C-alpha positions, -999 to 999 in steps of 0.1 A, spaced: 0 0 0 31 21 3 21 34 39 47 22 63 27 29 93 14 -6 94 -17 -19 113 3 -34 141 -25 -27 164 -44 -55 149 -16 -79 158 -15 -71 195 -38 -89 220 -67 -70 229 -75 -78 268 -111 -67 265 -116 -87 233 -100 -118 245 -122 -118 275 -153 -116 256 -172 -142 235 -179 -135 197 -205 -109 195 -225 -92 166 -235 -56 164 -260 -33 150 -258 -1 132 -257 31 151 -254 57 124 -280 82 112 -292 83 75 -284 107 48 -310 119 24 -289 134 -4 -253 137 -8 -249 156 -41 -247 188 -19 -219 169 1 -242 165 31 -234 135 53 -233 120 87 -208 102 108 -211 90 143 -184 75 166 -196 42 180 -190 27 214 -161 4 213 -173 -32 211 -152 -63 214 -149 -80 181 -146 -117 177 -110 -128 181 -91 -161 177 -58 -170 194 -30 -178 171 -15 -214 177 11 -234 158 -16 -259 149 -41 -232 138 -71 -248 120 -74 -217 98 -43 -222 78 -25 -250 58 12 -248 49 23 -268 20 59 -277 23 67 -268 59 91 -291 76 82 -309 105 94 -304 143 103 -272 161 113 -252 130 80 -259 112 61 -250 144 79 -217 145 71 -209 108 35 -219 114 32 -198 144 41 -169 122 12 -175 98 -25 -177 108 -55 -160 119 -52 -130 142 -88 -116 146 -123 -116 131 -141 -84 129 -179 -89 128 -207 -65 126 -243 -72 117 -240 -50 85 -245 -70 55 -219 -85 31 -186 -71 31 -177 -59 -5 -147 -36 0 -119 -27 24 -88 -5 26 -61 0 53 -41 31 61 -19 36 92 -36 19 121 -72 22 106 -91 -2 87 -121 8 66 -149 -17 55 -177 -12 30 -208 -33 29 -241 -35 10 -257 -15 37 -253 24 37 -224 22 61 -186 23 59 -171 12 92 -139 23 107 -119 -1 128 -88 3 149 -70 -21 172 -96 -51 168 -125 -27 176 -150 -4 159 -139 32 160 -168 47 142 -187 47 110 -202 69 83 -233 65 62 -245 75 28 -276 74 8 -261 51 -19 -264 17 -6 -238 -8 -16 -202 3 -13 -181 -15 -39 -147 0 -35 -126 20 -11 -93 36 -15 -74 61 8 -50 89 -5 -19 99 10 -35 132 23 -60 111 43 -90 116 20 -111 85 15 -126 76 -18 -156 53 -20 -173 38 -51 -210 30 -50 -238 11 -68 -254 43 -78 -224 53 -101 -210 80 -78 -175 84 -61 -178 100 -28 -150 118 -9 -145 117 28 -121 133 54 -118 126 90 -124 157 111 -89 171 123 -83 165 160 -113 142 163 -99 112 184 -133 94 180 -129 91 142 -157 113 130 -158 115 92 -175 139 70 -183 142 32 -162 168 14 -172 161 -22 -182 137 -48 -171 128 -83 -181 145 -105 -186 177 -87 -221 189 -89 -210 222 -106 -190 203 -132 -220 180 -139 -245 207 -143 -220 227 -167 -218 195 -189 -255 187 -188 -263 218 -207 -237 212 -234 -252 189 -261 -216 178 -270 -210 164 -235 -234 135 -241 -223 100 -251 -239 67 -259 -244 45 -231 -252 7 -229 -277 11 -200 -312 0 -209 -338 28 -212 -308 55 -211 -295 61 -246 -272 90 -239 -257 104 -208 -233 132 -196 -198 117 -200 -185 130 -167 -207 106 -147 -210 68 -146 -244 55 -155 -239 21 -136 -222 9 -105 -186 17 -98 -168 -15 -95 -133 -6 -89 -111 25 -79 -73 28 -82 -49 57 -71 -19 67 -90 -4 88 -62 27 98 -81 6 113 -109 -20 127 -85 -48 107 -104 -77 85 -94 -93 59 -118 -127 46 -115 -143 17 -135 -178 9 -138 -204 -16 -151 -212 10 -177 -182 -5 -196 -162 27 -191 -134 39 -170 -127 74 -159 -96 94 -149 -99 122 -122 -74 147 -109 -73 143 -72 -64 179 -66 -95 194 -78 -118 164 -84 -120 172 -122 -126 144 -147 -97 146 -172 -105 118 -195 -133 91 -202 -133 60 -223 -171 54 -227 -167 21 -246 -135 6 -230 -149 -28 -231 -178 -48 -245 -191 -57 -212 -189 -45 -175 -155 -33 -163 -148 -52 -131 -113 -39 -123 -89 -9 -131 -54 -7 -118 -27 21 -124 6 2 -130 28 28 -114 52 27 -141 54 38 -178 21 57 -175 2 24 -180 -32 15 -167 -50 -19 -168 -85 -27 -172 -103 -60 -169 -138 -68 -180 -166 -95 -179 -160 -97 -217 -129 -118 -208 -104 -91 -218 -75 -73 -201 -66 -40 -219 -34 -20 -216 -39 19 -218 -11 43 -220 -18 77 -205 -7 107 -227 -8 145 -222 -5 175 -246 -6 211 -243 -23 237 -266 -27 273 -258 -17 268 -222 -43 240 -217 -31 205 -207 -51 176 -222 -50 141 -209 -61 109 -228 -56 72 -225 -47 53 -258 -54 17 -261 -20 0 -265 -27 -37 -265 -52 -64 -255 -33 -84 -229 -57 -112 -224 -85 -127 -243 -109 -155 -228 -142 -167 -222 -138 -165 -184 -147 -130 -169 -118 -109 -155 -126 -101 -119 -95 -86 -103 -62 -70 -112 -32 -62 -89 2 -48 -97 37 -51 -82 51 -17 -94 85 -22 -82 88 -56 -100 68 -46 -129 45 -76 -126 7 -77 -131 -16 -104 -119 -51 -111 -132 -78 -130 -114 -106 -147 -135 -140 -164 -129 -123 -196 -138 -104 -198 -106 -68 -189 -123 -45 -161 -114 -23 -153 -147 6 -131 -147 29 -110 -170 60 -91 -164 73 -58 -180 110 -59 -185 134 -34 -201 152 -65 -217 121 -73 -238 118 -36 -249 94 -26 -223 67 -51 -235 49 -77 -214 63 -112 -212 39 -139 -202 49 -155 -168 25 -183 -161 -6 -194 -142 -13 -198 -104 -39 -225 -98 -57 -235 -67 -91 -222 -65 -107 -252 -82 -141 -247 -66 -147 -212 -73 -135 -179 -92 -111 -154 -80 -129 -125 -67 -100 -102 -54 -63 -100 -55 -36 -81 -34 2 -80 -39 30 -66 -16 64 -69 -30 70 -104 -41 40 -120 -23 5 -122 -39 -28 -131 -22 -60 -141 -41 -95 -144 -24 -121 -167 -41 -158 -177 -42 -145 -210 -27 -142 -193 6 -104 -195 8 -74 -172 2 -43 -186 -13 -7 -170 -9 22 -174 -33 55 -158 -34 78 -151 -63 111 -169 -60 132 -159 -89 144 -127 -103 125 -131 -136 93 -132 -118 81 -163 -135 85 -190 -106 62 -189 -77 59 -212 -45 27 -216 -27 29 -205 10 -5 -210 25 -41 -216 21 -61 -196 45 -94 -210 55 -120 -197 78 -146 -177 60 -179 -193 55 -188 -172 24 -170 -160 -8 -140 -138 -2 -150 -106 -20 -121 -82 -11 -85 -85 2 -56 -59 11 -23 -67 26 8 -48 38 43 -56 53 49 -53 89 78 -34 104 98 -60 123 134 -61 133 156 -81 108 168 -111 127 190 -122 97 167 -151 86 154 -130 55 118 -138 68 94 -110 62 59 -106 78 28 -94 62 -7 -85 75 -35 -96 52 -70 -83 57 -101 -103 38 -136 -94 37 -164 -119 30 -200 -122 20 -203 -139 52 -203 -105 68 -170 -106 85 -136 -93 81 -106 -114 91 -71 -103 98 -42 -126 92 -6 -128 99 16 -142 71 53 -152 70 70 -152 37 93 -181 48 89 -214 30 111 -246 29 113 -249 -10 133 -282 -6 101 -298 11 75 -281 -10 54 -303 -31 60 -300 -69 25 -291 -74 31 -259 -54 59 -247 -78 49 -227 -107 67 -214 -137 63 -201 -173 42 -233 -182 21 -233 -154 17 -263 -131 33 -296 -141 7 -317 -161 -15 -287 -168 -17 -270 -200 -13 -231 -203 -48 -216 -207 -54 -208 -244 -58 -171 -237 -26 -168 -217 -4 -156 -246 -32 -140 -266 -21 -104 -261 -13 -84 -292 -5 -47 -298 -38 -28 -307 -40 -25 -343 -76 -16 -351 -76 16 -373 -109 26 -359 -103 45 -326 -126 41 -295 -147 70 -291 -137 92 -261 -143 125 -245 -116 145 -229 -119 177 -208 -113 207 -227 
């Protein structure tokens, strides 16, 4: 996540929580009638103990392929497992984001919950219903994507130890929307039934994914209306929109963090690579995104994309339960090189992905999370670290970050993983990057040809530079 103030509060025993049995909770926030004018409500909640589970070497929540037996194995097992379960009677968990010592969770109710130290700190409520995406900017602003097609902007009140939040804006801004609405050239064709044309600055269907490019000061939003949009964070202005980016709902968008590249993944089975370009004319700067290539084509829907910017590796999750990955390397002219396939979710599709350095985590409809680590410099060989089990519903969202721990010379690194599920819970896991590769089963080792005995999916190397002469229609801010 790029934030080095890790959520270590979640990893410390909570004496109050430990003394309590698992409990469920009810909402305490007030409702909001209309947020176009930026009105909102936020009310700190009384601290209530969350359901917690002790961490033991033989934890039933985790399985570790390849770990050796004996004391050493127990030590490694103790470093990986369930730390806490956060439960609130608030509907299915669809989104989460972590920053500093705070965790934000969004559900299909009208609430966003704020957690700290395994306990609920506060919550804020909107009139929009389902919260499908959450990202937190470096300046503390929280962006939430909603079923109604809006992106809302929040900020915690300064000096409020209780965690009270207020809405400070929405995307697009009301003034920008009204200005565009009176201009006939601002309307574009939409795929939504019963609505043939709409103003280009606003999504006409659910916002499915958000991605921040902090270095460029940009926010990307993807929608089921088959489009993605680029927003300037400083003034909430929509800089570019690709209204027909895909032939079906766009489920994922991810700013690469290198080479001005943006990835989009869709229910149409494709992953597309876009390159951001800027031009200046008469003092005005225009931003547009040019389709560079189609990275993946297939029958299974693309459901998640995660990028490791430092290693220039992109992971793609799909409804067939596979995680496919590519790497951009200078040795290959800056073009993508197919890396391989990570298999394991045989009973359900991949619903979410998260990556931190060389460790990647996938959440699935099969109710599990699987963890892999890249073990070679080329980024092609992966080893399975763990299968995290404990959710009773599909795992809908996941985030992870690396702990700040003293280096003991072993090379072992620790991660914190947060998973949200349609079972209504958020689980916090501790993960060790150590693995005994000499004892790891061959079925857990992956290379450029996928798993031994399994063919590479037919779409895996299907990418090609975009050569269609007919440009996708787009509208850019004047």
